[in-house]
PAVO-434779 format. One line per field, with one value per residue (C-alpha): residue in three letters; x negated, y negated, z; chain; residue number from 1. Coordinates in pm, 1 decimal. Layout:
aa: [ALA, ...]
X: [X, ...]
Y: [Y, ...]
Z: [Z, ...]
ch: [A, ...]
i: [NUM, ...]
//
This chain:
aa: [MET, SER, LEU, PHE, LYS, VAL, TYR, PRO, LEU, TYR, ASN, VAL, ASN, PRO, LYS, TYR, GLY, GLU, GLY, CYS, TYR, VAL, TYR, ASP, ASP, LYS, ASN, ILE, LYS, TYR, LEU, ASP, LEU, TYR, GLY, GLY, HIS, ALA, VAL, ILE, SER, ILE, GLY, HIS, SER, HIS, PRO, VAL, TYR, ILE, ASN, SER, LEU, THR, ASN, GLN, LEU, LYS, LYS, ILE, GLY, PHE, TYR, SER, ASN, TYR, ILE, VAL, ASN, GLU, LEU, GLN, GLU, ASN, LEU, SER, LYS, ARG, ILE, ILE, ASP, LEU, SER, ARG, ILE, LYS, ASN, TYR, LYS, ILE, PHE, TYR, CYS, ASN, SER, GLY, ALA, GLU, ALA, VAL, GLU, ASN, GLY, LEU, LYS, LEU, ALA, SER, TYR, LYS, THR, LYS, LYS, ARG, LYS, ILE, ILE, ALA, PHE, LYS, ASN, SER, PHE, HIS, GLY, ARG, SER, CYS, ALA, ALA, ILE, ALA, CYS, THR, ASP, ASN, ASN, LYS, ILE, GLN, SER, LYS, LEU, SER, ALA, GLN, VAL, ASP, VAL, SER, PHE, LEU, PRO, PHE, ASN, ASN, THR, LYS, LEU, LEU, GLU, ASN, LYS, LEU, ALA, GLU, ASN, ASP, VAL, CYS, ALA, VAL, ILE, ILE, GLU, SER, ILE, GLN, GLY, VAL, GLY, GLY, LEU, ASP, GLU, PRO, THR, THR, GLY, PHE, MET, ASN, ASP, VAL, GLU, SER, LEU, THR, LYS, LYS, TYR, GLY, SER, LEU, LEU, ILE, ALA, ASP, GLU, VAL, GLN, SER, GLY, PHE, GLY, ARG, THR, GLY, ASP, PHE, PHE, ALA, PHE, GLN, LYS, HIS, LYS, ILE, LYS, PRO, ASP, ILE, VAL, THR, ILE, ALA, LYS, GLY, MET, GLY, ASN, GLY, PHE, PRO, VAL, GLY, GLY, ILE, LEU, VAL, SER, ASP, LYS, ILE, LYS, GLU, GLU, TYR, GLY, LEU, LEU, GLY, SER, THR, PHE, GLY, GLY, ASN, HIS, LEU, ALA, CYS, SER, SER, SER, LEU, ALA, VAL, LEU, ASN, VAL, ILE, GLU, GLN, GLU, ARG, LEU, MET, LYS, ASN, ALA, LYS, ASN, MET, GLU, LYS, TYR, PHE, ARG, LYS, SER, VAL, SER, LYS, ILE, ASN, SER, VAL, LYS, VAL, LYS, GLY, ARG, GLY, LEU, MET, LEU, GLY, LEU, GLU, PHE, ASP, PHE, GLU, VAL, LYS, LYS, LEU, ARG, ASP, ASP, LEU, ILE, TYR, LYS, LYS, HIS, ILE, PHE, THR, GLY, GLY, SER, ALA, ASN, LYS, ASN, LEU, LEU, ARG, ILE, LEU, PRO, PRO, LEU, ASN, ILE, LYS, GLU, ASN, ASP, PHE, ASP, LYS, PHE, PHE, LYS, ALA, LEU, LYS, GLU, LEU, LEU]
X: [0.0, -130.9, -45.1, 252.5, 41.8, 182.1, -139.4, -401.5, -704.2, -1044.6, -1313.6, -1435.9, -1405.0, -1452.3, -1566.6, -1606.5, -1584.1, -1726.1, -1616.0, -1571.6, -1746.4, -1663.0, -1905.2, -1829.7, -1923.4, -2256.4, -2319.1, -2277.1, -2174.2, -1875.7, -1767.3, -1392.7, -1221.0, -883.1, -824.2, -594.1, -325.2, -397.1, -360.2, -708.2, -675.1, -947.6, -1196.8, -1261.6, -1333.7, -1318.4, -1420.3, -1121.0, -889.3, -1059.0, -1054.6, -689.4, -572.3, -806.8, -702.6, -333.7, -365.4, -513.5, -192.7, 102.7, 122.8, 495.1, 840.7, 1175.2, 1344.1, 1594.5, 1347.8, 1172.8, 850.3, 702.3, 444.7, 725.6, 811.7, 443.8, 393.3, 707.1, 591.6, 246.1, 389.2, 616.8, 339.4, 76.9, 310.7, 466.5, 811.8, 1103.9, 1447.1, 1381.0, 1407.3, 1221.0, 1321.5, 1035.0, 1004.4, 712.1, 647.5, 719.2, 981.1, 1162.1, 1147.4, 1301.5, 1563.5, 1667.9, 1670.0, 1896.9, 2128.8, 2156.6, 2231.7, 2507.4, 2655.4, 2664.8, 2790.9, 3034.7, 2889.2, 2687.7, 2503.8, 2141.0, 1930.8, 1562.6, 1308.0, 1129.9, 802.2, 900.9, 788.7, 962.8, 897.4, 992.5, 1291.4, 1641.8, 1748.4, 1389.5, 1304.7, 1632.3, 1497.4, 1168.7, 1146.9, 1011.9, 1250.3, 994.5, 1029.7, 1406.1, 1643.5, 2016.7, 2050.4, 1874.6, 2066.7, 2381.3, 2244.1, 2363.1, 2061.1, 2017.0, 1662.3, 1612.9, 1305.8, 1128.1, 1203.1, 1539.3, 1780.2, 2071.7, 2066.7, 2033.9, 2331.8, 2546.5, 2485.1, 2536.6, 2856.9, 3014.7, 3029.9, 2941.8, 2566.5, 2459.5, 2091.8, 1828.6, 1495.5, 1177.6, 799.1, 633.5, 338.5, 403.5, 166.4, 202.3, 366.5, 43.5, 13.2, 277.7, 436.8, 761.8, 739.4, 818.1, 1113.4, 1257.7, 1204.2, 1391.0, 1671.3, 1686.6, 1719.4, 1992.9, 2192.0, 2197.6, 2342.5, 2594.1, 2727.4, 2709.1, 2419.2, 2107.7, 1753.2, 1499.1, 1131.5, 926.3, 598.9, 492.8, 174.7, 135.5, 201.3, -24.6, -264.8, -351.1, -276.8, -434.8, -93.8, 57.9, 338.0, 317.0, 664.2, 543.4, 375.8, 726.3, 860.8, 1168.3, 1343.3, 1444.9, 1723.8, 1515.7, 1139.7, 994.7, 651.3, 413.1, 75.2, -182.7, -0.5, -142.0, -481.5, -409.9, -173.6, 181.9, 389.3, 648.9, 942.7, 1188.8, 1217.7, 1585.7, 1721.8, 1897.1, 2210.5, 2254.8, 2432.6, 2285.5, 2494.2, 2398.2, 2341.1, 2325.8, 1964.0, 1744.9, 1407.8, 1254.6, 893.6, 932.8, 753.4, 594.3, 317.5, 31.0, 186.0, 227.6, -126.1, -266.4, -77.6, -164.9, -531.6, -489.4, -332.5, -601.9, -877.9, -698.4, -676.6, -1017.9, -1212.0, -1000.6, -932.2, -658.3, -907.3, -1160.4, -907.8, -873.2, -1248.3, -1319.7, -1059.6, -1247.9, -1577.1, -1418.1, -1278.3, -1611.7, -1787.9, -1533.7, -1584.7, -1924.6, -1761.9, -1600.7, -1241.3, -1123.3, -820.3, -778.3, -430.8, -302.0, -384.4, -612.5, -737.6, -445.1, -618.4, -630.7, -867.4, -688.5, -895.2, -813.9, -843.4, -708.1, -913.7, -881.8, -1233.7, -1370.9, -1212.0, -1359.7, -1703.6, -1681.5, -1606.3, -1840.8, -2129.3, -2124.0, -1946.9, -1682.3, -1310.7, -1063.1, -694.1, -478.1, -126.4, 165.0, -31.0, -285.1, -525.2, -539.6, -787.6, -645.2, -872.3, -734.5, -1032.3, -1035.4, -975.0, -1320.3, -1506.1, -1812.0, -1968.2, -2250.6, -1991.3, -1833.2, -2183.2, -2235.0, -1905.0, -1975.6, -2327.8, -2181.3, -1903.5, -2144.5, -2361.1, -2059.9, -1916.1]
Y: [0.0, -346.6, -696.1, -881.8, -1155.6, -1504.1, -1691.0, -1804.5, -1707.1, -1867.9, -1601.1, -1661.3, -1398.4, -1555.7, -1314.9, -1541.8, -1904.9, -2146.7, -2506.1, -2676.6, -2398.0, -2054.1, -1787.6, -1549.2, -1185.8, -1302.7, -1515.1, -1836.8, -2126.3, -2339.1, -2674.4, -2644.6, -2974.5, -2809.4, -2596.9, -2357.0, -2623.3, -2824.8, -2516.8, -2514.9, -2802.0, -2730.5, -2553.4, -2190.3, -1954.3, -2219.0, -2048.2, -2189.3, -2048.2, -1707.8, -1679.5, -1779.2, -1518.1, -1247.5, -1293.7, -1292.5, -983.0, -796.7, -871.4, -859.0, -962.4, -955.1, -906.8, -1031.0, -1360.2, -1188.3, -1192.2, -1479.4, -1595.3, -1867.9, -1946.9, -2099.4, -2339.2, -2419.5, -2490.9, -2703.0, -2915.9, -2960.4, -3065.8, -3322.3, -3451.2, -3483.9, -3627.4, -3867.1, -3829.7, -3782.8, -3620.0, -3323.3, -2947.5, -2691.1, -2381.5, -2161.0, -1973.7, -1855.1, -2096.0, -2432.7, -2296.5, -2132.0, -2455.1, -2649.8, -2380.6, -2385.3, -2764.6, -2788.4, -2516.8, -2691.9, -3025.2, -2872.7, -2686.8, -2991.5, -3245.0, -3007.6, -3137.6, -2956.6, -3198.7, -3299.9, -3599.2, -3538.2, -3747.1, -3734.4, -3535.9, -3373.1, -3028.3, -2857.1, -2484.2, -2184.0, -2025.9, -2091.2, -2426.8, -2545.2, -2491.3, -2653.6, -2967.2, -2935.9, -3153.4, -2890.9, -2733.1, -2471.3, -2279.9, -2311.0, -2016.3, -1984.9, -1908.7, -2224.2, -2426.3, -2363.6, -2593.9, -2945.5, -3177.4, -3531.0, -3651.7, -4024.4, -4247.3, -4381.6, -4737.7, -4781.9, -4853.4, -4936.5, -4595.9, -4425.1, -4605.0, -4544.4, -4171.4, -4159.4, -4361.1, -4062.8, -3913.4, -3557.8, -3555.8, -3339.5, -3438.4, -3666.3, -3481.8, -3682.8, -3647.9, -3953.6, -3866.5, -3634.4, -3339.4, -3138.0, -3440.8, -3641.8, -3844.3, -4106.6, -4278.4, -4464.6, -4810.7, -4873.5, -5085.0, -4799.0, -4547.7, -4780.9, -4801.8, -4421.8, -4397.0, -4658.5, -4541.7, -4176.0, -4288.4, -4514.2, -4239.0, -3943.3, -3758.4, -3623.2, -3740.2, -3457.9, -3556.3, -3288.0, -3281.3, -2932.6, -3060.4, -3404.6, -3311.1, -3207.8, -3498.8, -3477.7, -3844.0, -3977.7, -3992.6, -3675.0, -3707.1, -3915.0, -4064.5, -4228.4, -4501.8, -4626.0, -4608.8, -4408.6, -4125.2, -3841.2, -3603.7, -3300.6, -3260.6, -2960.2, -2831.3, -2552.0, -2524.0, -2694.8, -2601.5, -2247.8, -2298.0, -1996.6, -1797.2, -1797.1, -2030.6, -2297.0, -2467.8, -2752.3, -3028.1, -3096.3, -3418.9, -3380.8, -3530.0, -3206.1, -2952.0, -2603.2, -2291.8, -1928.7, -1748.3, -2064.3, -1999.3, -1691.6, -1540.4, -1200.3, -1315.0, -1689.6, -1813.9, -1479.0, -1458.2, -1470.3, -1753.9, -1964.8, -1882.9, -1996.7, -2326.2, -2393.2, -2351.4, -2595.8, -2856.7, -2813.6, -2869.6, -3165.8, -3328.8, -3231.8, -3319.0, -3629.3, -3511.8, -3762.7, -4041.1, -3854.4, -3833.0, -4211.8, -4266.9, -4021.6, -4190.5, -4518.7, -4348.4, -4173.9, -4498.6, -4673.6, -4394.0, -4400.0, -4774.2, -4692.8, -4493.9, -4670.8, -4619.0, -4403.6, -4477.6, -4343.5, -4234.0, -4105.1, -4148.7, -3990.6, -3662.3, -3617.4, -3786.4, -3792.2, -3923.7, -4039.8, -4057.8, -4178.2, -3821.4, -3476.3, -3317.4, -2944.0, -2914.6, -3129.3, -2896.6, -2594.8, -2753.5, -2848.6, -2487.3, -2300.1, -2546.1, -2734.6, -2480.9, -2722.1, -2644.0, -2919.7, -2920.3, -3016.6, -3158.5, -3228.3, -3539.0, -3382.6, -3674.5, -3632.0, -3437.1, -3354.2, -3365.6, -3179.9, -3075.5, -2957.3, -3246.8, -3208.2, -3281.0, -3505.2, -3781.9, -3560.3, -3318.1, -3596.7, -3709.6, -3367.8, -3404.3, -3751.7, -3655.1, -3362.2, -3577.8, -3841.4, -3575.2, -3421.7, -3755.1]
Z: [0.0, -90.6, 26.3, -119.7, -270.5, -215.4, -127.5, -382.7, -174.6, -153.6, -160.7, 194.2, 468.8, 814.9, 1083.1, 1382.9, 1480.4, 1733.7, 1784.7, 1447.3, 1255.8, 1118.0, 991.4, 707.2, 644.3, 498.4, 809.2, 610.6, 835.2, 730.4, 872.6, 939.4, 862.1, 806.5, 1116.8, 932.8, 866.0, 1186.5, 1405.3, 1560.5, 1804.7, 2062.1, 1839.1, 1757.7, 2048.9, 2319.3, 2647.5, 2839.0, 2572.9, 2566.9, 2946.1, 2971.6, 2720.5, 2849.8, 3211.6, 3121.9, 2903.3, 3197.8, 3390.9, 3150.1, 2787.3, 2719.3, 2856.1, 2728.0, 2812.8, 3040.1, 3329.6, 3506.5, 3341.8, 3557.7, 3288.7, 3081.2, 3362.6, 3416.5, 3047.5, 3023.4, 3314.4, 3162.4, 2824.3, 2986.3, 3214.3, 2941.6, 2679.0, 2932.5, 2782.6, 3017.5, 3024.2, 2796.8, 2839.4, 2628.3, 2433.3, 2313.4, 1984.6, 1769.6, 1481.7, 1327.9, 1089.6, 1381.2, 1575.9, 1288.4, 1229.6, 1595.0, 1606.1, 1302.1, 1430.9, 1765.9, 1597.9, 1385.7, 1680.3, 1903.6, 1649.3, 1471.6, 1143.0, 875.9, 644.5, 692.0, 591.4, 518.1, 326.7, -4.8, 0.0, 329.6, 442.7, 734.3, 688.7, 477.0, 653.7, 521.0, 668.7, 713.4, 347.9, 245.8, 418.8, 229.6, -81.1, -320.5, -570.8, -675.2, -347.6, -301.4, -341.0, -401.7, -31.0, 88.6, -170.2, 34.9, 306.4, 220.2, 240.6, 108.1, 45.6, 98.7, 61.3, 366.9, 474.3, 302.2, 587.2, 358.1, 186.9, 524.0, 673.5, 366.4, 394.6, 772.0, 739.6, 564.9, 917.5, 815.4, 896.9, 1189.5, 1186.1, 1041.4, 1041.4, 990.8, 1008.3, 1161.5, 936.9, 645.7, 634.3, 315.5, 154.1, 166.2, 490.0, 412.2, 713.4, 777.0, 929.4, 1295.2, 1191.6, 989.8, 1270.3, 1505.2, 1248.2, 1222.7, 1599.5, 1629.5, 1325.6, 1430.7, 1762.0, 1590.3, 1363.2, 1600.4, 1437.4, 1609.0, 1538.9, 1501.3, 1511.5, 1338.6, 1532.2, 1421.2, 1258.2, 1417.5, 1781.1, 2069.1, 2041.3, 1672.8, 1598.8, 1916.9, 2084.1, 2219.8, 1964.0, 1646.8, 1703.6, 2026.0, 1821.6, 1739.3, 2096.7, 1997.3, 2181.3, 1947.7, 2045.1, 1946.6, 1893.8, 1709.3, 1814.5, 1705.4, 1524.7, 1749.9, 2070.1, 2056.4, 1888.0, 1668.5, 1889.9, 1746.0, 1961.4, 1894.6, 2053.5, 2063.7, 2319.4, 2374.3, 2520.8, 2855.8, 2700.0, 2500.1, 2720.6, 2765.8, 2702.4, 2759.1, 2430.9, 2221.2, 2120.7, 2156.2, 2074.2, 2143.1, 2158.5, 2218.3, 2528.9, 2607.9, 2865.9, 2614.7, 2415.8, 2728.7, 2842.9, 2509.3, 2519.4, 2882.6, 2789.9, 2500.3, 2727.0, 2991.1, 2734.4, 2575.9, 2917.3, 3057.6, 2742.7, 2671.1, 2318.9, 2241.5, 2305.9, 2093.5, 1809.0, 1809.6, 1833.1, 1552.2, 1331.8, 1372.1, 1287.2, 988.9, 850.1, 898.7, 708.8, 426.3, 379.8, 228.0, -54.9, -349.5, -467.1, -175.1, 42.1, 397.3, 507.7, 839.9, 1206.9, 1464.2, 1322.4, 1085.7, 795.8, 418.3, 155.3, -158.2, -477.9, -828.2, -962.5, -876.9, -597.2, -668.6, -813.0, -530.5, -272.4, -452.5, -458.8, -91.6, 0.4, -234.4, -270.1, 60.5, 285.5, 413.9, 451.5, 364.7, 270.1, -23.7, -36.0, -267.4, -363.9, -600.9, -548.1, -171.5, 40.6, 383.7, 690.4, 996.7, 1211.1, 1572.5, 1808.6, 1964.5, 1641.3, 1677.4, 1470.1, 1341.6, 1199.8, 997.9, 893.9, 730.0, 546.4, 412.1, 305.0, 110.3, -33.4, -161.7, -324.9, -501.7, -613.3]
ch: [A, A, A, A, A, A, A, A, A, A, A, A, A, A, A, A, A, A, A, A, A, A, A, A, A, A, A, A, A, A, A, A, A, A, A, A, A, A, A, A, A, A, A, A, A, A, A, A, A, A, A, A, A, A, A, A, A, A, A, A, A, A, A, A, A, A, A, A, A, A, A, A, A, A, A, A, A, A, A, A, A, A, A, A, A, A, A, A, A, A, A, A, A, A, A, A, A, A, A, A, A, A, A, A, A, A, A, A, A, A, A, A, A, A, A, A, A, A, A, A, A, A, A, A, A, A, A, A, A, A, A, A, A, A, A, A, A, A, A, A, A, A, A, A, A, A, A, A, A, A, A, A, A, A, A, A, A, A, A, A, A, A, A, A, A, A, A, A, A, A, A, A, A, A, A, A, A, A, A, A, A, A, A, A, A, A, A, A, A, A, A, A, A, A, A, A, A, A, A, A, A, A, A, A, A, A, A, A, A, A, A, A, A, A, A, A, A, A, A, A, A, A, A, A, A, A, A, A, A, A, A, A, A, A, A, A, A, A, A, A, A, A, A, A, A, A, A, A, A, A, A, A, A, A, A, A, A, A, A, A, A, A, A, A, A, A, A, A, A, A, A, A, A, A, A, A, A, A, A, A, A, A, A, A, A, A, A, A, A, A, A, A, A, A, A, A, A, A, A, A, A, A, A, A, A, A, A, A, A, A, A, A, A, A, A, A, A, A, A, A, A, A, A, A, A, A, A, A, A, A, A, A, A, A, A, A, A, A, A, A, A, A, A, A, A, A, A, A, A, A, A, A, A, A, A, A, A, A, A, A, A, A, A, A, A, A, A, A, A, A, A, A, A]
i: [1, 2, 3, 4, 5, 6, 7, 8, 9, 10, 11, 12, 13, 14, 15, 16, 17, 18, 19, 20, 21, 22, 23, 24, 25, 26, 27, 28, 29, 30, 31, 32, 33, 34, 35, 36, 37, 38, 39, 40, 41, 42, 43, 44, 45, 46, 47, 48, 49, 50, 51, 52, 53, 54, 55, 56, 57, 58, 59, 60, 61, 62, 63, 64, 65, 66, 67, 68, 69, 70, 71, 72, 73, 74, 75, 76, 77, 78, 79, 80, 81, 82, 83, 84, 85, 86, 87, 88, 89, 90, 91, 92, 93, 94, 95, 96, 97, 98, 99, 100, 101, 102, 103, 104, 105, 106, 107, 108, 109, 110, 111, 112, 113, 114, 115, 116, 117, 118, 119, 120, 121, 122, 123, 124, 125, 126, 127, 128, 129, 130, 131, 132, 133, 134, 135, 136, 137, 138, 139, 140, 141, 142, 143, 144, 145, 146, 147, 148, 149, 150, 151, 152, 153, 154, 155, 156, 157, 158, 159, 160, 161, 162, 163, 164, 165, 166, 167, 168, 169, 170, 171, 172, 173, 174, 175, 176, 177, 178, 179, 180, 181, 182, 183, 184, 185, 186, 187, 188, 189, 190, 191, 192, 193, 194, 195, 196, 197, 198, 199, 200, 201, 202, 203, 204, 205, 206, 207, 208, 209, 210, 211, 212, 213, 214, 215, 216, 217, 218, 219, 220, 221, 222, 223, 224, 225, 226, 227, 228, 229, 230, 231, 232, 233, 234, 235, 236, 237, 238, 239, 240, 241, 242, 243, 244, 245, 246, 247, 248, 249, 250, 251, 252, 253, 254, 255, 256, 257, 258, 259, 260, 261, 262, 263, 264, 265, 266, 267, 268, 269, 270, 271, 272, 273, 274, 275, 276, 277, 278, 279, 280, 281, 282, 283, 284, 285, 286, 287, 288, 289, 290, 291, 292, 293, 294, 295, 296, 297, 298, 299, 300, 301, 302, 303, 304, 305, 306, 307, 308, 309, 310, 311, 312, 313, 314, 315, 316, 317, 318, 319, 320, 321, 322, 323, 324, 325, 326, 327, 328, 329, 330, 331, 332, 333, 334, 335, 336, 337, 338, 339, 340, 341, 342, 343, 344, 345, 346, 347, 348, 349, 350, 351, 352, 353, 354, 355, 356, 357, 358, 359, 360, 361, 362, 363, 364, 365, 366, 367, 368, 369, 370, 371, 372, 373]
//
């Protein structure tokens, strides 16, 4: 039996990793500026992470959500404390797509409405409702087409209000920084309008923080720049540093009901242990501050290169060129041994390194980039 091939693979076979680097089966060292889609938040094989998972596995790795798991309560408290947002409760699942799916279901259930507003160039996952909210017709199916989604441009309040005024929208789902879409951002004014208009018309605001959350932008959540309070926040990717874990933060104003949501593996002992380790390292090593400092250093370094635009915040960054970057990405991997990411914007190179990256790591990248350009 062979794999069902859906990924166009780079011919690199990592065998182990340490910090911002991975090593392949030929012991070639690669600088990881992509982190497996922003998943590796505290670096590969961080000792705190390894110890947390190892110690928990020696005790108990899994049991269902019909028994008490105090690690879930501990993790919830740590997320709330470190993010400094108040009046939320947390439901745990296993991935970003699951988080989005549960958030949308909850919004529809609570509002008794079924339509959704998403935004052009959005990406929210590959499960049924999540992919319906993803602005990419090539990966839609007849099944996902049954979910009624309107795609609007950022920063057009009039269009947004006209659609919400139809009074059949359960949720507006938005990325404060688009990931796959190419690092575009809505303005603060527009985000404030989204918040006020969803309240006015009885819809729920879902902030998709799957890629931008857990300190990646220099704030714990990217939406915090705009000082808004979403009804639901989706989380995953960097919260587990590679261990599958996700969840939704649900506003206290949304009433709980037994059986409303459920997950076999969500919030299991190992998942919680992985995320607790991530939070401990983020706090102890002051990685949100490092993300902001490294953004400044990155922008300063880019200023020495002609015809390149920087997009994004913190360590959720993009370099936009005046040409398609596929060959540049290939050359970075095979000639310079540096991982970077692509996006729906074919001219954009995505940079999503571990949050503990250092200046000398970026120096290696910019030296390689100048040589290739």
